[in-house]
N, C-alpha and C positions, 0 to 999 in steps of 0.2 A: 353902603358906602359912605364915608365920613361927611358931615355938610360942607359946602362949599368947597367939594372936590370933587365936581362933577368933570368928564372930559372936556367940557369947552370953559368951564371956571376960572378966574383967570390966577388963582391960588396952580391950578394943574398943568395951565401953560407955563408959569414960571417954573415952576417944576419941571417940568421935562426939558426947558432951556437948562437950566443949571445943568443937567444930567449932561446933555451935548456936550456943552461948552468945557465940563470936566471931564469927557470921553475924547474929547478934540485935544485939549490942552496933553492929558496923557502922553495920547499919540502921538504928539508933535514931539516930547519930552523925550520918550522913549526912541524915535526917531534923532532927535540929535546928538543923542548920549553914544549913540550906538552909532551911526556914523563916523563921528569924531576919532571915539575908542577904536575903530577899525582902519581908519585912515593915520592914525598915526603909531598902530601895532601894538595898542594895548591889552591884548586878549590872551589870558593866559593861554598852554598850549595842552591840546587831545591829554598828556600823562595826567593832568591836573584837571581834566574834565570827563570821568570814568561814567559817570552817570548823569543824565538832565530828566529832572522831572515838570512833567507840567502838570498845571492845577487846572482843571474844569469847574464848573459850580452849573449853568444852567447851559442846554441846548432844546432852544426854540426859535418859534417865527414869529414873538408877540410883540408887539412893539412897548419901547420904553420902560423895558422888562432890565433894570438892572442885575447885573455878573451875568449877562447873558452870552451865549455866542450865537447868532443865523445858523440853523440847520446846514445851509448851502457852504455858510466859510467852515464851518468846522469839518465840513467834506472836503472843502479846498487844505485846509490847514492840512490835515491825514494825507494829503495825495504829497503835499509838499514835504514833510516829512521825509516820504520814500525818495523824492526826486532829489534829497538834497542829500541823501546817503547816512538819513537816520535808520535807526534798529529798535524801533518797540519789540519792548521784552516784558518775560511776565511779573509776577511779584516774587515769585520764588528763587528769580534769578537775582534778583537784588539781595534777598536774605541768605542765600547761600553766599555769595562775593561779600559781604560784610561778617558772618560769620565763620565760613569757612575758607575764604579766599579764592574760589572759581571764578576764573575770568568772566569779565561782561564783554560784548561783541562790541569791537569798535563805534562809539557812536551810537551808546547805549539812548532810550526814552521810556520812560515810565511814565505811562497817560494815568492819570487821577483824577477824579471828580468828587470835589464834597460837600456835603450835607442830606444825598437823597431823595433829590427828586425824579418824578417820575419819568420825566422828557426826559431823561439818562437812558432807561429803557426803551422810551417810545423811539426818541430819535437819534442819540449817539449811537445803541448800540448795532442799530444794521450799517451804520457807515460803516463800522470797529470791523462788522463780520465780516462785509465786504474785503477791507482790506489785509484781513486779516491778523487785527491787530487784537493783543489783550490790555485789560487797563482793568484798572480798581475804582470801586467809590466807594467812601469813606461815610456810613451812616450813622447820626443820631438817632439811639432806637427810641429816643421820647417822644421823637415826632414820626416815629413810620406809624402810617392808614391813619394817622389823627387829621384834625383838621385844622388846628390853630397854625397860622404861617409862622416861620419862623420868624426871631427877632428881628432881623434884618429884613424882613418883606414885612413887615405888619404897614409901613408908609405905599407900599404897592396896592397890599388887602384895602386899604383904606381910600387907594384911590378905583377899585374893581378890581386889580389884577390880580390871577391866582393860581398859582402853583403849587401844583399837586405832588404830594409824596411822594414815596415809593410805600406799599403796602409789605406787612413779611410773607405773604404768599410771591410776590414777586421777588423776592431775595434768588430760591429758587431757579426761576426763568430767567435773569442775570450770570448768575453765575454759569449757568448753560449756556448764555448767549459769551462766555471768555470774559467776563466781567464780573473781577472779584470785591466779595462782600466784607469791609472791615471793618473796626470801628473809630464811629467820631465821638464819642462821649456816650450822652445821656440827653443833656436839658440843654444843648450847645451856648452852654457856659464855658467864658474861657477859666481855664485851670487858674488862672493867677488869681483869679475874681471869688476865689471858694476857698471855704477855710482847707485845711490840709485831711479832712475827714472827709469833706464833702471831696474832693479831687479823687481823694484812693475810692470813694465808692463809684464817680466817674469812670474810671480807668478802669476798677475790676467789676463791676456789674453788667456795664456793657459788652465784658467779652465773655462772659460768660451766659449772660442772652444770647447771644449770637451765637457762639460757640453749641448751645440747647438746641437750636434750629438750625443752625447751618451742617451740626453734625462732625466738624471737623476743626483744628484750632482757630484760631482767631489771630496771629500776629504781627500785627501792623496796627497803627495807631495816627490821628491825624489830628493835632491842635487847634483847638477854636481861633478861629484869628490867626490865629500863630506868628507874629510878630513877636522878637525878643520881651515886650513889655508884656504876653499875654500868657506865659508860664516859665518856671523857675525851674534850676536845680532840682529842687526835693520831688519833682512830679518825672524826672528821668530815671529816681530809684522808684518811685510808686511802679514806673514804668515796664523796669526790670523784676521787681518783683512780683508782679503781676503777670511776668508771663508775657510780655513783647518781646519781638526780637527789633523790629525798628521803630520808628515814627516820623514825622514828617510836621515841619512845618511849613511858613508859607513866607520865609525868609527867602528873595531873590537870591538864583546864583545856581550853579553849577555843583557837584560832590565830587569829592577825588578817594583816592583811599587812606586819606587822612580824616575823612568828615565821620564825625559822630552819627554811630547807624541809628541814635536818638535824639537826633535835632539834623535831618534830611533837608536839605533846602529845596525850594519847587520855587517854579517859573508859574505867576497866575496870568494865565491865559484870557485875553478878551480880546473882543472885532479888530486885530490888527491888522493892516494894510500887508501883503503878502510881502512885502521888504522888510517891514519890522517885525513879521516873522522869523525870518534869518535871521535878522541881527541879534531878536532876543537869545535863538538859538546857540548862536556861532560865541556866546558871553559875553559882548561888543557892551550891553548893557546890563553888564552885572554891579557898575556901581551905582545903581539904582536901588540895591539892596541898602543904602542909608535911610530908605525909608520906613527900614522892619525894625531900625533901633530904638532901643525906647525915646530916645528924643523926638528919633523921626517919627514914632507914633504918636506922640502931641500933634506936632505939626501939621502931619495929615490932620487930624482932628480940626483944627483949627481954620484949615482949609477946608474942609470939610462942611465946618459949620458958617464959615461967610459965601459958599455959593450956595447953602440952605440943601446938600446934599448926607449931609449925617442920617445915619443910622443906629441901631444899636448894635 
């Protein structure tokens, strides 16, 4: 652990408080925006909301572990999907919809996980199996079975909070549990930060390595970070050339028949109260997507820096 970052130190306590303030502010903004939009009827109709995609990262009960949804709350959110009439679907259904026009069921939802954490297998998979829900995990192959923390987890590792990655051997167990493995590149670097040849390598080599291990085609890619500032149009061409059918951003919102299948939107799911989760699913919070524009990304960086919650 970094000197001065003991759990009882002032620096650690300040970082914990900043993370809590940030989460509270986000919950409040989503709730206020959602209730306002819902109240004035400013929500698109179902015909423009063919597919909702949920984006999770970690599912565990480790305190002060960023981008984490506690196991019990994840279970509640999965139960809430059914109670609200949503239909979790498999990735193949999404691909068939965008490639061949095969209709999706009403209120279709795709459940996804980014970054390849082992708690997806240990904690999320049993919950998903209990509800009979399929899902997708996007893995950065350069971190599978490694010991290095992902770039955005380095500050956690400095505090002694360790998030274990999946191993190559875990992939078969995940797929047997109904969680499909797809690509999140190699080194967890935004494509926009790379030269074109490096981006092509991330896109293509990660696909080939996974296909060799899984013995099946890899057809989906998730952009690292994934806002409008983190990938460019040239990367869509590289994905198409490599043989991907769909790709997922981190831009908030639902997807309709006219959505580019290589720029599908996702809702980043956090430890939301049940009402906030309901509002997000309904589309009442879609205006928050302004944070995923280039200007919005820069504003978020300044906000995080001011709070002291910046990560790589």
